[in-house]
mmCIF file as gemmi writes it, N, C-alpha and C atoms, coordinates in Angstrom:
data_model
loop_
_atom_site.group_PDB
_atom_site.id
_atom_site.type_symbol
_atom_site.label_atom_id
_atom_site.label_alt_id
_atom_site.label_comp_id
_atom_site.label_asym_id
_atom_site.label_entity_id
_atom_site.label_seq_id
_atom_site.pdbx_PDB_ins_code
_atom_site.Cartn_x
_atom_site.Cartn_y
_atom_site.Cartn_z
_atom_site.occupancy
_atom_site.B_iso_or_equiv
_atom_site.pdbx_formal_charge
_atom_site.auth_seq_id
_atom_site.auth_asym_id
_atom_site.pdbx_PDB_model_num
ATOM 1 N N . MET Axp A 1 ? 12.9 -184.273 59.612 1 0 ? 1 A 1
ATOM 2 C CA . MET Axp A 1 ? 13.269 -185.777 60.448 1 0 ? 1 A 1
ATOM 3 C C . MET Axp A 1 ? 13.386 -186.774 58.864 1 0 ? 1 A 1
ATOM 4 N N . ALA Axp A 2 ? 14.355 -187.938 58.155 1 0 ? 2 A 1
ATOM 5 C CA . ALA Axp A 2 ? 14.756 -188.545 57.45 1 0 ? 2 A 1
ATOM 6 C C . ALA Axp A 2 ? 13.057 -189.778 57.416 1 0 ? 2 A 1
ATOM 7 N N . LYS Axp A 3 ? 13.818 -190.284 56.5 1 0 ? 3 A 1
ATOM 8 C CA . LYS Axp A 3 ? 12.933 -191.702 55.823 1 0 ? 3 A 1
ATOM 9 C C . LYS Axp A 3 ? 12.363 -192.436 57.836 1 0 ? 3 A 1
ATOM 10 N N . ARG Axp A 4 ? 11.224 -192.669 57.154 1 0 ? 4 A 1
ATOM 11 C CA . ARG Axp A 4 ? 11.352 -193.701 58.896 1 0 ? 4 A 1
ATOM 12 C C . ARG Axp A 4 ? 11.109 -194.798 57.851 1 0 ? 4 A 1
ATOM 13 N N . ILE Axp A 5 ? 11.536 -196.355 58.436 1 0 ? 5 A 1
ATOM 14 C CA . ILE Axp A 5 ? 12.688 -197.314 57.735 1 0 ? 5 A 1
ATOM 15 C C . ILE Axp A 5 ? 11.289 -198.432 58.785 1 0 ? 5 A 1
ATOM 16 N N . TYR Axp A 6 ? 10.305 -199.572 57.627 1 0 ? 6 A 1
ATOM 17 C CA . TYR Axp A 6 ? 9.943 -200.527 58.456 1 0 ? 6 A 1
ATOM 18 C C . TYR Axp A 6 ? 10.35 -201.674 58.278 1 0 ? 6 A 1
ATOM 19 N N . VAL Axp A 7 ? 10.8 -202.465 59.052 1 0 ? 7 A 1
ATOM 20 C CA . VAL Axp A 7 ? 11.645 -203.793 59.134 1 0 ? 7 A 1
ATOM 21 C C . VAL Axp A 7 ? 11.041 -204.929 59.854 1 0 ? 7 A 1
ATOM 22 N N . GLY Axp A 8 ? 10.924 -205.953 58.937 1 0 ? 8 A 1
ATOM 23 C CA . GLY Axp A 8 ? 9.687 -206.704 59.149 1 0 ? 8 A 1
ATOM 24 C C . GLY Axp A 8 ? 10.701 -208.051 58.886 1 0 ? 8 A 1
ATOM 25 N N . GLY Axp A 9 ? 10.103 -209.396 59.392 1 0 ? 9 A 1
ATOM 26 C CA . GLY Axp A 9 ? 10.603 -210.772 60.375 1 0 ? 9 A 1
ATOM 27 C C . GLY Axp A 9 ? 11.808 -210.369 60.967 1 0 ? 9 A 1
ATOM 28 N N . LEU Axp A 10 ? 11.047 -209.475 62.048 1 0 ? 10 A 1
ATOM 29 C CA . LEU Axp A 10 ? 11.512 -209.684 63.295 1 0 ? 10 A 1
ATOM 30 C C . LEU Axp A 10 ? 11.508 -210.877 64.348 1 0 ? 10 A 1
ATOM 31 N N . PRO Axp A 11 ? 12.64 -211.774 65.337 1 0 ? 11 A 1
ATOM 32 C CA . PRO Axp A 11 ? 12.041 -212.481 65.674 1 0 ? 11 A 1
ATOM 33 C C . PRO Axp A 11 ? 11.567 -211.926 66.955 1 0 ? 11 A 1
ATOM 34 N N . ALA Axp A 12 ? 10.329 -213.288 67.835 1 0 ? 12 A 1
ATOM 35 C CA . ALA Axp A 12 ? 10.02 -212.579 68.618 1 0 ? 12 A 1
ATOM 36 C C . ALA Axp A 12 ? 10.126 -211.873 70.693 1 0 ? 12 A 1
ATOM 37 N N . THR Axp A 13 ? 12.164 -212.187 70.112 1 0 ? 13 A 1
ATOM 38 C CA . THR Axp A 13 ? 13.032 -211.604 71.04 1 0 ? 13 A 1
ATOM 39 C C . THR Axp A 13 ? 12.962 -210.947 71.244 1 0 ? 13 A 1
ATOM 40 N N . THR Axp A 14 ? 12.627 -210.618 69.832 1 0 ? 14 A 1
ATOM 41 C CA . THR Axp A 14 ? 13.74 -208.826 69.936 1 0 ? 14 A 1
ATOM 42 C C . THR Axp A 14 ? 13.669 -207.708 70.374 1 0 ? 14 A 1
ATOM 43 N N . VAL Axp A 15 ? 14.028 -207.095 71.14 1 0 ? 15 A 1
ATOM 44 C CA . VAL Axp A 15 ? 13.399 -205.426 71.64 1 0 ? 15 A 1
ATOM 45 C C . VAL Axp A 15 ? 14.084 -204.03 71.063 1 0 ? 15 A 1
ATOM 46 N N . ASP Axp A 16 ? 14.042 -203.197 71.115 1 0 ? 16 A 1
ATOM 47 C CA . ASP Axp A 16 ? 14.261 -201.779 70.664 1 0 ? 16 A 1
ATOM 48 C C . ASP Axp A 16 ? 15.412 -202.111 70.226 1 0 ? 16 A 1
ATOM 49 N N . LYS Axp A 17 ? 15.986 -202.08 71.816 1 0 ? 17 A 1
ATOM 50 C CA . LYS Axp A 17 ? 17.921 -202.04 71.521 1 0 ? 17 A 1
ATOM 51 C C . LYS Axp A 17 ? 18.319 -203.01 70.248 1 0 ? 17 A 1
ATOM 52 N N . ASP Axp A 18 ? 18.401 -204.607 70.514 1 0 ? 18 A 1
ATOM 53 C CA . ASP Axp A 18 ? 18.581 -204.904 69.294 1 0 ? 18 A 1
ATOM 54 C C . ASP Axp A 18 ? 18.112 -203.903 67.931 1 0 ? 18 A 1
ATOM 55 N N . LEU Axp A 19 ? 17.495 -203.463 67.49 1 0 ? 19 A 1
ATOM 56 C CA . LEU Axp A 19 ? 16.959 -202.985 66.471 1 0 ? 19 A 1
ATOM 57 C C . LEU Axp A 19 ? 18.063 -201.735 66.034 1 0 ? 19 A 1
ATOM 58 N N . GLU Axp A 20 ? 18.467 -201.772 67.645 1 0 ? 20 A 1
ATOM 59 C CA . GLU Axp A 20 ? 18.698 -199.829 67.072 1 0 ? 20 A 1
ATOM 60 C C . GLU Axp A 20 ? 20.599 -200.783 66.983 1 0 ? 20 A 1
ATOM 61 N N . LYS Axp A 21 ? 21.31 -201.583 67.119 1 0 ? 21 A 1
ATOM 62 C CA . LYS Axp A 21 ? 22.195 -202.068 67.458 1 0 ? 21 A 1
ATOM 63 C C . LYS Axp A 21 ? 22.015 -202.946 65.614 1 0 ? 21 A 1
ATOM 64 N N . LEU Axp A 22 ? 21.531 -203.66 65.422 1 0 ? 22 A 1
ATOM 65 C CA . LEU Axp A 22 ? 21.592 -203.499 63.405 1 0 ? 22 A 1
ATOM 66 C C . LEU Axp A 22 ? 21.447 -202.112 63.074 1 0 ? 22 A 1
ATOM 67 N N . PHE Axp A 23 ? 20.899 -201.088 63.437 1 0 ? 23 A 1
ATOM 68 C CA . PHE Axp A 23 ? 21.29 -200.512 62.593 1 0 ? 23 A 1
ATOM 69 C C . PHE Axp A 23 ? 21.807 -199.419 62.758 1 0 ? 23 A 1
ATOM 70 N N . ALA Axp A 24 ? 22.953 -199.276 63.344 1 0 ? 24 A 1
ATOM 71 C CA . ALA Axp A 24 ? 24.014 -197.894 63.665 1 0 ? 24 A 1
ATOM 72 C C . ALA Axp A 24 ? 25.084 -198.07 63.222 1 0 ? 24 A 1
ATOM 73 N N . PRO Axp A 25 ? 25.513 -199.52 62.9 1 0 ? 25 A 1
ATOM 74 C CA . PRO Axp A 25 ? 26.949 -199.736 62.176 1 0 ? 25 A 1
ATOM 75 C C . PRO Axp A 25 ? 26.463 -198.885 60.936 1 0 ? 25 A 1
ATOM 76 N N . LEU Axp A 26 ? 25.643 -198.485 60.087 1 0 ? 26 A 1
ATOM 77 C CA . LEU Axp A 26 ? 24.663 -197.931 58.396 1 0 ? 26 A 1
ATOM 78 C C . LEU Axp A 26 ? 24.689 -196.36 58.655 1 0 ? 26 A 1
ATOM 79 N N . GLY Axp A 27 ? 25.013 -195.793 60.388 1 0 ? 27 A 1
ATOM 80 C CA . GLY Axp A 27 ? 24.83 -194.632 60.15 1 0 ? 27 A 1
ATOM 81 C C . GLY Axp A 27 ? 23.518 -193.938 61.8 1 0 ? 27 A 1
ATOM 82 N N . THR Axp A 28 ? 23.625 -192.478 62.339 1 0 ? 28 A 1
ATOM 83 C CA . THR Axp A 28 ? 23.354 -192.527 63.233 1 0 ? 28 A 1
ATOM 84 C C . THR Axp A 28 ? 21.563 -193.099 63.612 1 0 ? 28 A 1
ATOM 85 N N . VAL Axp A 29 ? 21.08 -193.994 64.443 1 0 ? 29 A 1
ATOM 86 C CA . VAL Axp A 29 ? 20.017 -194.406 64.853 1 0 ? 29 A 1
ATOM 87 C C . VAL Axp A 29 ? 19.239 -193.202 65.517 1 0 ? 29 A 1
ATOM 88 N N . THR Axp A 30 ? 17.946 -191.997 64.635 1 0 ? 30 A 1
ATOM 89 C CA . THR Axp A 30 ? 17.315 -190.777 66.012 1 0 ? 30 A 1
ATOM 90 C C . THR Axp A 30 ? 16.128 -192.147 66.448 1 0 ? 30 A 1
ATOM 91 N N . SER Axp A 31 ? 15.985 -192.96 65.892 1 0 ? 31 A 1
ATOM 92 C CA . SER Axp A 31 ? 14.545 -193.933 67.121 1 0 ? 31 A 1
ATOM 93 C C . SER Axp A 31 ? 14.58 -195.62 66.734 1 0 ? 31 A 1
ATOM 94 N N . ALA Axp A 32 ? 14.958 -196.508 67.351 1 0 ? 32 A 1
ATOM 95 C CA . ALA Axp A 32 ? 14.265 -198.118 67.067 1 0 ? 32 A 1
ATOM 96 C C . ALA Axp A 32 ? 13.16 -198.354 68.048 1 0 ? 32 A 1
ATOM 97 N N . SER Axp A 33 ? 12.036 -199.278 67.57 1 0 ? 33 A 1
ATOM 98 C CA . SER Axp A 33 ? 10.972 -199.36 68.192 1 0 ? 33 A 1
ATOM 99 C C . SER Axp A 33 ? 10.384 -200.487 67.869 1 0 ? 33 A 1
ATOM 100 N N . VAL Axp A 34 ? 10.371 -201.716 68.08 1 0 ? 34 A 1
ATOM 101 C CA . VAL Axp A 34 ? 9.861 -203.142 68.023 1 0 ? 34 A 1
ATOM 102 C C . VAL Axp A 34 ? 8.715 -202.795 68.78 1 0 ? 34 A 1
ATOM 103 N N . ILE Axp A 35 ? 7.254 -203.21 67.746 1 0 ? 35 A 1
ATOM 104 C CA . ILE Axp A 35 ? 6.127 -203.46 68.302 1 0 ? 35 A 1
ATOM 105 C C . ILE Axp A 35 ? 5.887 -204.582 68.528 1 0 ? 35 A 1
ATOM 106 N N . SER Axp A 36 ? 5.22 -204.178 70.214 1 0 ? 36 A 1
ATOM 107 C CA . SER Axp A 36 ? 5.487 -205.465 71.074 1 0 ? 36 A 1
ATOM 108 C C . SER Axp A 36 ? 3.852 -205.941 71.378 1 0 ? 36 A 1
ATOM 109 N N . ASN Axp A 37 ? 3.359 -207.234 71.502 1 0 ? 37 A 1
ATOM 110 C CA . ASN Axp A 37 ? 2.371 -207.444 71.759 1 0 ? 37 A 1
ATOM 111 C C . ASN Axp A 37 ? 1.603 -207.086 73.204 1 0 ? 37 A 1
ATOM 112 N N . LEU Axp A 38 ? 0.663 -206.705 73.153 1 0 ? 38 A 1
ATOM 113 C CA . LEU Axp A 38 ? 0.2 -206.018 74.118 1 0 ? 38 A 1
ATOM 114 C C . LEU Axp A 38 ? 0.204 -207.379 75.87 1 0 ? 38 A 1
ATOM 115 N N . PHE Axp A 39 ? -0.194 -208.123 75.197 1 0 ? 39 A 1
ATOM 116 C CA . PHE Axp A 39 ? -0.578 -209.051 76.174 1 0 ? 39 A 1
ATOM 117 C C . PHE Axp A 39 ? 0.784 -210.068 76.658 1 0 ? 39 A 1
ATOM 118 N N . ASN Axp A 40 ? 1.842 -210.08 75.58 1 0 ? 40 A 1
ATOM 119 C CA . ASN Axp A 40 ? 2.864 -210.921 76.302 1 0 ? 40 A 1
ATOM 120 C C . ASN Axp A 40 ? 4.375 -210.278 75.955 1 0 ? 40 A 1
ATOM 121 N N . GLY Axp A 41 ? 4.487 -209.21 75.32 1 0 ? 41 A 1
ATOM 122 C CA . GLY Axp A 41 ? 5.176 -208.632 75.202 1 0 ? 41 A 1
ATOM 123 C C . GLY Axp A 41 ? 6.355 -208.758 74.265 1 0 ? 41 A 1
ATOM 124 N N . GLN Axp A 42 ? 6.041 -209.458 73.755 1 0 ? 42 A 1
ATOM 125 C CA . GLN Axp A 42 ? 7.087 -210.252 72.375 1 0 ? 42 A 1
ATOM 126 C C . GLN Axp A 42 ? 7.285 -209.43 71.244 1 0 ? 42 A 1
ATOM 127 N N . CYS Axp A 43 ? 7.675 -208.77 70.71 1 0 ? 43 A 1
ATOM 128 C CA . CYS Axp A 43 ? 8.299 -208.178 69.394 1 0 ? 43 A 1
ATOM 129 C C . CYS Axp A 43 ? 6.71 -209.578 67.973 1 0 ? 43 A 1
ATOM 130 N N . LYS Axp A 44 ? 5.866 -208.532 67.299 1 0 ? 44 A 1
ATOM 131 C CA . LYS Axp A 44 ? 4.936 -209.063 67.088 1 0 ? 44 A 1
ATOM 132 C C . LYS Axp A 44 ? 5.786 -209.698 65.562 1 0 ? 44 A 1
ATOM 133 N N . GLY Axp A 45 ? 6.685 -209.612 66.102 1 0 ? 45 A 1
ATOM 134 C CA . GLY Axp A 45 ? 7.572 -209.574 64.288 1 0 ? 45 A 1
ATOM 135 C C . GLY Axp A 45 ? 7.774 -208.929 63.377 1 0 ? 45 A 1
ATOM 136 N N . TYR Axp A 46 ? 7.424 -207.036 63.954 1 0 ? 46 A 1
ATOM 137 C CA . TYR Axp A 46 ? 8.002 -205.775 62.815 1 0 ? 46 A 1
ATOM 138 C C . TYR Axp A 46 ? 8.372 -204.629 64.074 1 0 ? 46 A 1
ATOM 139 N N . GLY Axp A 47 ? 9.483 -204.034 63.478 1 0 ? 47 A 1
ATOM 140 C CA . GLY Axp A 47 ? 9.417 -202.877 63.92 1 0 ? 47 A 1
ATOM 141 C C . GLY Axp A 47 ? 9.577 -201.692 63.341 1 0 ? 47 A 1
ATOM 142 N N . PHE Axp A 48 ? 10.121 -200.034 63.671 1 0 ? 48 A 1
ATOM 143 C CA . PHE Axp A 48 ? 10.312 -199.356 62.764 1 0 ? 48 A 1
ATOM 144 C C . PHE Axp A 48 ? 11.867 -198.633 63.633 1 0 ? 48 A 1
ATOM 145 N N . VAL Axp A 49 ? 12.962 -198.009 62.433 1 0 ? 49 A 1
ATOM 146 C CA . VAL Axp A 49 ? 13.672 -197.276 62.669 1 0 ? 49 A 1
ATOM 147 C C . VAL Axp A 49 ? 13.511 -196.051 61.216 1 0 ? 49 A 1
ATOM 148 N N . GLU Axp A 50 ? 14.04 -194.788 62.612 1 0 ? 50 A 1
ATOM 149 C CA . GLU Axp A 50 ? 14.979 -193.397 61.678 1 0 ? 50 A 1
ATOM 150 C C . GLU Axp A 50 ? 16.111 -193.9 61.913 1 0 ? 50 A 1
ATOM 151 N N . MET Axp A 51 ? 16.503 -192.994 60.699 1 0 ? 51 A 1
ATOM 152 C CA . MET Axp A 51 ? 17.78 -192.653 60.542 1 0 ? 51 A 1
ATOM 153 C C . MET Axp A 51 ? 18.213 -190.693 61.138 1 0 ? 51 A 1
ATOM 154 N N . GLN Axp A 52 ? 19.331 -190.9 60.671 1 0 ? 52 A 1
ATOM 155 C CA . GLN Axp A 52 ? 19.896 -189.18 60.883 1 0 ? 52 A 1
ATOM 156 C C . GLN Axp A 52 ? 18.932 -188.822 59.513 1 0 ? 52 A 1
ATOM 157 N N . THR Axp A 53 ? 19.874 -189.17 58.682 1 0 ? 53 A 1
ATOM 158 C CA . THR Axp A 53 ? 19.262 -188.312 57.189 1 0 ? 53 A 1
ATOM 159 C C . THR Axp A 53 ? 18.515 -189.66 56.383 1 0 ? 53 A 1
ATOM 160 N N . ASP Axp A 54 ? 18.346 -189.293 55.122 1 0 ? 54 A 1
ATOM 161 C CA . ASP Axp A 54 ? 17.693 -190.215 53.628 1 0 ? 54 A 1
ATOM 162 C C . ASP Axp A 54 ? 18.66 -191.344 53.4 1 0 ? 54 A 1
ATOM 163 N N . ALA Axp A 55 ? 19.826 -190.29 53.292 1 0 ? 55 A 1
ATOM 164 C CA . ALA Axp A 55 ? 20.719 -190.898 52.589 1 0 ? 55 A 1
ATOM 165 C C . ALA Axp A 55 ? 21.158 -191.792 53.188 1 0 ? 55 A 1
ATOM 166 N N . GLN Axp A 56 ? 21.228 -192.487 54.569 1 0 ? 56 A 1
ATOM 167 C CA . GLN Axp A 56 ? 21.607 -193.17 55.497 1 0 ? 56 A 1
ATOM 168 C C . GLN Axp A 56 ? 19.816 -194.409 55.646 1 0 ? 56 A 1
ATOM 169 N N . ALA Axp A 57 ? 18.944 -193.261 55.826 1 0 ? 57 A 1
ATOM 170 C CA . ALA Axp A 57 ? 17.942 -194.705 55.297 1 0 ? 57 A 1
ATOM 171 C C . ALA Axp A 57 ? 18.007 -195.415 54.72 1 0 ? 57 A 1
ATOM 172 N N . ASP Axp A 58 ? 18.272 -194.993 53.073 1 0 ? 58 A 1
ATOM 173 C CA . ASP Axp A 58 ? 18.638 -195.537 51.561 1 0 ? 58 A 1
ATOM 174 C C . ASP Axp A 58 ? 19.455 -196.235 51.923 1 0 ? 58 A 1
ATOM 175 N N . ALA Axp A 59 ? 20.839 -196.332 52.677 1 0 ? 59 A 1
ATOM 176 C CA . ALA Axp A 59 ? 21.829 -197.387 52.775 1 0 ? 59 A 1
ATOM 177 C C . ALA Axp A 59 ? 20.842 -198.266 53.638 1 0 ? 59 A 1
ATOM 178 N N . ALA Axp A 60 ? 20.885 -197.932 54.363 1 0 ? 60 A 1
ATOM 179 C CA . ALA Axp A 60 ? 20.503 -198.926 55.117 1 0 ? 60 A 1
ATOM 180 C C . ALA Axp A 60 ? 19.277 -200.438 55.023 1 0 ? 60 A 1
ATOM 181 N N . ILE Axp A 61 ? 18.854 -199.753 53.971 1 0 ? 61 A 1
ATOM 182 C CA . ILE Axp A 61 ? 17.149 -200.636 53.08 1 0 ? 61 A 1
ATOM 183 C C . ILE Axp A 61 ? 17.899 -200.99 52.215 1 0 ? 61 A 1
ATOM 184 N N . ARG Axp A 62 ? 18.49 -200.452 51.68 1 0 ? 62 A 1
ATOM 185 C CA . ARG Axp A 62 ? 19.699 -201.6 49.71 1 0 ? 62 A 1
ATOM 186 C C . ARG Axp A 62 ? 21.195 -201.933 51.002 1 0 ? 62 A 1
ATOM 187 N N . THR Axp A 63 ? 21.621 -201.694 52.481 1 0 ? 63 A 1
ATOM 188 C CA . THR Axp A 63 ? 22.374 -202.943 52.698 1 0 ? 63 A 1
ATOM 189 C C . THR Axp A 63 ? 21.249 -204.143 53.289 1 0 ? 63 A 1
ATOM 190 N N . LEU Axp A 64 ? 20.257 -204.264 54.537 1 0 ? 64 A 1
ATOM 191 C CA . LEU Axp A 64 ? 19.448 -205.142 55.109 1 0 ? 64 A 1
ATOM 192 C C . LEU Axp A 64 ? 18.463 -205.454 54.293 1 0 ? 64 A 1
ATOM 193 N N . ASN Axp A 65 ? 17.318 -205.15 53.421 1 0 ? 65 A 1
ATOM 194 C CA . ASN Axp A 65 ? 16.606 -205.871 53.228 1 0 ? 65 A 1
ATOM 195 C C . ASN Axp A 65 ? 16.896 -207.568 52.797 1 0 ? 65 A 1
ATOM 196 N N . ARG Axp A 66 ? 15.797 -208.716 52.429 1 0 ? 66 A 1
ATOM 197 C CA . ARG Axp A 66 ? 16.404 -209.881 51.784 1 0 ? 66 A 1
ATOM 198 C C . ARG Axp A 66 ? 18.139 -210.388 52.717 1 0 ? 66 A 1
ATOM 199 N N . THR Axp A 67 ? 17.856 -209.75 54.103 1 0 ? 67 A 1
ATOM 200 C CA . THR Axp A 67 ? 19.377 -210.496 54.111 1 0 ? 67 A 1
ATOM 201 C C . THR Axp A 67 ? 18.619 -211.208 56.194 1 0 ? 67 A 1
ATOM 202 N N . GLN Axp A 68 ? 20.034 -212.207 55.871 1 0 ? 68 A 1
ATOM 203 C CA . GLN Axp A 68 ? 19.39 -213.545 57.165 1 0 ? 68 A 1
ATOM 204 C C . GLN Axp A 68 ? 19.325 -212.633 58.899 1 0 ? 68 A 1
ATOM 205 N N . TRP Axp A 69 ? 19.054 -212.441 59.382 1 0 ? 69 A 1
ATOM 206 C CA . TRP Axp A 69 ? 19.693 -212.247 60.781 1 0 ? 69 A 1
ATOM 207 C C . TRP Axp A 69 ? 18.779 -212.856 62.217 1 0 ? 69 A 1
ATOM 208 N N . ARG Axp A 70 ? 19.524 -213.698 62.786 1 0 ? 70 A 1
ATOM 209 C CA . ARG Axp A 70 ? 19.109 -214.576 63.94 1 0 ? 70 A 1
ATOM 210 C C . ARG Axp A 70 ? 18.689 -215.51 63.553 1 0 ? 70 A 1
ATOM 211 N N . GLY Axp A 71 ? 18.967 -216.005 61.963 1 0 ? 71 A 1
ATOM 212 C CA . GLY Axp A 71 ? 17.765 -216.751 61.489 1 0 ? 71 A 1
ATOM 213 C C . GLY Axp A 71 ? 16.503 -216.638 61.145 1 0 ? 71 A 1
ATOM 214 N N . TRP Axp A 72 ? 16.117 -215.319 60.445 1 0 ? 72 A 1
ATOM 215 C CA . TRP Axp A 72 ? 15.184 -215.053 59.901 1 0 ? 72 A 1
ATOM 216 C C . TRP Axp A 72 ? 15.322 -214.524 59.217 1 0 ? 72 A 1
ATOM 217 N N . GLU Axp A 73 ? 14.632 -213.835 58.054 1 0 ? 73 A 1
ATOM 218 C CA . GLU Axp A 73 ? 14.84 -213.414 57.051 1 0 ? 73 A 1
ATOM 219 C C . GLU Axp A 73 ? 14.013 -211.724 56.931 1 0 ? 73 A 1
ATOM 220 N N . LEU Axp A 74 ? 14.529 -210.712 56.899 1 0 ? 74 A 1
ATOM 221 C CA . LEU Axp A 74 ? 14.173 -209.454 56.916 1 0 ? 74 A 1
ATOM 222 C C . LEU Axp A 74 ? 13.733 -208.637 55.873 1 0 ? 74 A 1
ATOM 223 N N . THR Axp A 75 ? 12.916 -208.311 56.547 1 0 ? 75 A 1
ATOM 224 C CA . THR Axp A 75 ? 12.122 -207.146 54.543 1 0 ? 75 A 1
ATOM 225 C C . THR Axp A 75 ? 11.856 -205.702 55.845 1 0 ? 75 A 1
ATOM 226 N N . VAL Axp A 76 ? 12.613 -205.264 54.857 1 0 ? 76 A 1
ATOM 227 C CA . VAL Axp A 76 ? 13.515 -203.77 54.805 1 0 ? 76 A 1
ATOM 228 C C . VAL Axp A 76 ? 12.881 -202.56 54.088 1 0 ? 76 A 1
ATOM 229 N N . HIS Axp A 77 ? 11.981 -201.415 54.383 1 0 ? 77 A 1
ATOM 230 C CA . HIS Axp A 77 ? 11.477 -200.839 53.484 1 0 ? 77 A 1
ATOM 231 C C . HIS Axp A 77 ? 10.957 -199.533 53.984 1 0 ? 77 A 1
ATOM 232 N N . GLU Axp A 78 ? 10.896 -198.51 53.289 1 0 ? 78 A 1
ATOM 233 C CA . GLU Axp A 78 ? 10.522 -197.677 53.766 1 0 ? 78 A 1
ATOM 234 C C . GLU Axp A 78 ? 8.801 -197.922 54.384 1 0 ? 78 A 1
ATOM 235 N N . ALA Axp A 79 ? 8.79 -196.754 55.322 1 0 ? 79 A 1
ATOM 236 C CA . ALA Axp A 79 ? 7.346 -197.153 55.952 1 0 ? 79 A 1
ATOM 237 C C . ALA Axp A 79 ? 6.195 -196.354 54.829 1 0 ? 79 A 1
ATOM 238 N N . ALA Axp A 80 ? 5.718 -196.42 55.109 1 0 ? 80 A 1
ATOM 239 C CA . ALA Axp A 80 ? 3.868 -196.03 53.804 1 0 ? 80 A 1
ATOM 240 C C . ALA Axp A 80 ? 3.846 -195.529 55.472 1 0 ? 80 A 1
ATOM 241 N N . GLN Axp A 81 ? 3.394 -193.683 54.409 1 0 ? 81 A 1
ATOM 242 C CA . GLN Axp A 81 ? 2.549 -192.76 55.402 1 0 ? 81 A 1
ATOM 243 C C . GLN Axp A 81 ? 1.229 -193.575 55.797 1 0 ? 81 A 1
ATOM 244 N N . HIS Axp A 82 ? 1.43 -193.009 56.188 1 0 ? 82 A 1
ATOM 245 C CA . HIS Axp A 82 ? -1.202 -192.908 56.481 1 0 ? 82 A 1
ATOM 246 C C . HIS Axp A 82 ? -0.988 -191.38 56.623 1 0 ? 82 A 1
ATOM 247 N N . PRO Axp A 83 ? -2.497 -191.368 56.567 1 0 ? 83 A 1
ATOM 248 C CA . PRO Axp A 83 ? -2.818 -189.943 56.222 1 0 ? 83 A 1
ATOM 249 C C . PRO Axp A 83 ? -3.461 -189.486 57.375 1 0 ? 83 A 1
ATOM 250 N N . GLU Axp A 84 ? -3.435 -188.212 57.984 1 0 ? 84 A 1
ATOM 251 C CA . GLU Axp A 84 ? -4.021 -187.702 59.494 1 0 ? 84 A 1
ATOM 252 C C . GLU Axp A 84 ? -5.262 -188.179 59.011 1 0 ? 84 A 1
ATOM 253 N N . ARG Axp A 85 ? -5.658 -188.713 60.456 1 0 ? 85 A 1
ATOM 254 C CA . ARG Axp A 85 ? -7.118 -188.936 60.634 1 0 ? 85 A 1
ATOM 255 C C . ARG Axp A 85 ? -8.112 -187.91 61.907 1 0 ? 85 A 1
ATOM 256 N N . PRO Axp A 86 ? -8.796 -187.554 61.238 1 0 ? 86 A 1
ATOM 257 C CA . PRO Axp A 86 ? -9.837 -186.037 61.879 1 0 ? 86 A 1
ATOM 258 C C . PRO Axp A 86 ? -9.619 -187.055 63.638 1 0 ? 86 A 1
ATOM 259 N N . ARG Axp A 87 ? -9.466 -186.392 64.401 1 0 ? 87 A 1
ATOM 260 C CA . ARG Axp A 87 ? -9.55 -186.608 65.985 1 0 ? 87 A 1
ATOM 261 C C . ARG Axp A 87 ? -11.295 -187.109 66.079 1 0 ? 87 A 1
ATOM 262 N N . SER Axp A 88 ? -10.825 -187.975 67.002 1 0 ? 88 A 1
ATOM 263 C CA . SER Axp A 88 ? -12.771 -187.575 67.533 1 0 ? 88 A 1
ATOM 264 C C . SER Axp A 88 ? -13.121 -186.695 68.799 1 0 ? 88 A 1
ATOM 265 N N . SER Axp A 89 ? -14.353 -187.004 69.395 1 0 ? 89 A 1
ATOM 266 C CA . SER Axp A 89 ? -15.097 -186.178 70.386 1 0 ? 89 A 1
ATOM 267 C C . SER Axp A 89 ? -14.264 -186.796 71.712 1 0 ? 89 A 1
ATOM 268 N N . GLY Axp A 90 ? -14.119 -188.395 71.433 1 0 ? 90 A 1
ATOM 269 C CA . GLY Axp A 90 ? -13.277 -188.718 72.903 1 0 ? 90 A 1
ATOM 270 C C . GLY Axp A 90 ? -14.246 -189.903 73.335 1 0 ? 90 A 1
ATOM 271 N N . ASN Axp A 91 ? -15.384 -189.492 72.845 1 0 ? 91 A 1
ATOM 272 C CA . ASN Axp A 91 ? -16.956 -190.565 73.081 1 0 ? 91 A 1
ATOM 273 C C . ASN Axp A 91 ? -16.814 -192.196 72.01 1 0 ? 91 A 1
ATOM 274 N N . GLY Axp A 92 ? -15.461 -191.914 71.496 1 0 ? 92 A 1
ATOM 275 C CA . GLY Axp A 92 ? -15.981 -193.495 70.803 1 0 ? 92 A 1
ATOM 276 C C . GLY Axp A 92 ? -16.753 -193.368 69.518 1 0 ? 92 A 1
ATOM 277 N N . TYR Axp A 93 ? -17.017 -192.589 69.109 1 0 ? 93 A 1
ATOM 278 C CA . TYR Axp A 93 ? -18.409 -192.199 68.243 1 0 ? 93 A 1
ATOM 279 C C . TYR Axp A 93 ? -17.927 -191.308 67.194 1 0 ? 93 A 1
ATOM 280 N N . GLY Axp A 94 ? -17.112 -190.071 67.482 1 0 ? 94 A 1
ATOM 281 C CA . GLY Axp A 94 ? -16.715 -189.885 66.264 1 0 ? 94 A 1
ATOM 282 C C . GLY Axp A 94 ? -17.374 -187.892 66.303 1 0 ? 94 A 1
ATOM 283 N N . ARG Axp A 95 ? -19.27 -187.742 66.297 1 0 ? 95 A 1
ATOM 284 C CA . ARG Axp A 95 ? -19.531 -187.483 65.549 1 0 ? 95 A 1
ATOM 285 C C . ARG Axp A 95 ? -20.932 -187.484 66.606 1 0 ? 95 A 1
ATOM 286 N N . LYS Axp A 96 ? -21.941 -186.821 66.743 1 0 ? 96 A 1
ATOM 287 C CA . LYS Axp A 96 ? -22.673 -186.632 67.882 1 0 ? 96 A 1
ATOM 288 C C . LYS Axp A 96 ? -23.839 -186.979 66.706 1 0 ? 96 A 1
ATOM 289 N N . HIS Axp A 97 ? -24.893 -188.381 66.777 1 0 ? 97 A 1
ATOM 290 C CA . HIS Axp A 97 ? -25.761 -189.155 66.214 1 0 ? 97 A 1
ATOM 291 C C . HIS Axp A 97 ? -27.226 -188.471 66.074 1 0 ? 97 A 1
ATOM 292 N N . TRP Axp A 98 ? -27.849 -187.758 66.734 1 0 ? 98 A 1
ATOM 293 C CA . TRP Axp A 98 ? -28.842 -186.77 66.827 1 0 ? 98 A 1
ATOM 294 C C . TRP Axp A 98 ? -28.691 -185.846 66.369 1 0 ? 98 A 1
């Protein structure tokens, strides 16, 4: 899997397809997802894109970072890797306390 790309500075009206169309001229987009507000369904201002190769991802980052799109300045960089967290037992506490 290629690098995961963070895309910030998105307008509230952005949907997954818009993000895919923005990155498509720069290579094969394997996934594009906008992070939406649970209450109103609008974009929270950021999303994530995955390209087919690292080279395509690097080119997209170089090309789109700090560019204007729909009147907004984009912030585009490699997404941070978060460590795996242990799964809880499902009771909301993670471990027993007695």
